[in-house]
N, C-alpha and C positions, 0 to 999 in steps of 0.2 A: 553316095549319093554324096556329091557335094555341097556343102553349106552355102547357101545365098549372104548375099549381102545386105540387101533390104533388112533394116530389122523388125519390121513388118510382115516380113513372111515366115524370115526364122520364128516371130511369137507362133504362126499360124501353125510351121512346121513341127514346133515342141507340142502345142493343145494337138495335134496328130497324135504324135508319138504315145503321148500319155493319154490318150482317150479312143485308142486304138477300135475297141470292140465295140463303140456308139457311132452309129450313123454319121456319116458326113453329108454336111447341108453346108455350102460352098455361099447362101445366103448368110446362115448365122458367125461360121467364118469370118465374112469381110462385114460384118455388125462387128464381130469383137475387134478389130483392127481399123474399124472407121472408113471403111471402102465399098464402093458398090462392087457387086459380083463379079461384073464382066471384068471390072480394071484390076480385081485380085485376081481372078482367070490368066488374064491376061501377063500382068506380072509377075506371081507365080512361074507360070510358063516362061517367063525369060529370064528368072534365074535360077530354076531347077534344071531347065530342059524337058520339060514334061509339064501334063494338067495337074492340078489337086487330086480329082480322082485316079488317073495313071500312079500317081506318086501313093495315094493312102493303098492301092490295092498291090504296090512291090512292097511297101512297109508291112502290109497283113502278110502277104506270101512269107515274105524274109521270118517273119516273126513265128510264122505258122511251121517254115523248116527248122526254126531253134526248137522250138515245142516239140515236136516230134521226135527228133534227135535228143532230145534232154531231159524229156519227165514221161512218163507212165500215163500221161493224157490218153484219154481216148479222143480216135479224130474228130469223133462230135464234138468234146470237150474242148479242142483245138479251136476247132471252126469257132465255136462261142467265144472264146476269150480272144479272137481277131475280128470278130466279127462280122464274119459272115454266115450266111442264111442255107441258103442252097446246097447242099451234098454233091451233085453232079457237079456243077458249076465249079464246086469248090477244086474237087477232085482234077476236073480238066485243067482249070488252071495252077495249079501246084504240078503237075505234069509237064503241062506247054512250059512251065519256066524252070524246072529243075528237072524234066528228063526220068521223072518217076512221079506214082504217085503217093500217095501218102503213106498207104498200107504197105506199098513196095519198098520206101524207105526203110520204115519200121521194121519188115521183114527183113529187109538189108542189113540191119545194122544187128537184129538180134540174132541172127545166122552168124555175121562178123562175131559179136561177141562168143559165140557157144565155140565157134572155131579157135578161137584165142584159149579159149579157157581149157580145149583140147589139147593143144601144144605145149 
């Protein structure tokens, strides 16, 4: 994801990244940078090419992918760490984005690890 040029949008992105597990409310984000929610949404889209909600969703999915790959957290714990509440929605979104479910990715990584130990 490319970085925006407007400092207010950079601030919003830093805030989103730092508080990934928290709900994303456009009115609170707008207030933090002294903008109206509609203007923030428009400027955010102009600067990043996507809506704030779409941006947060991508951040959360990427972070979830990293956590599935690099930790022993359960899928529920991964969901909590990235602020996702609905397991079926999370799994569908994850699979749509990465082509494999979180459990499928974890199983593939474990299989790969076991195969490399045998070699």
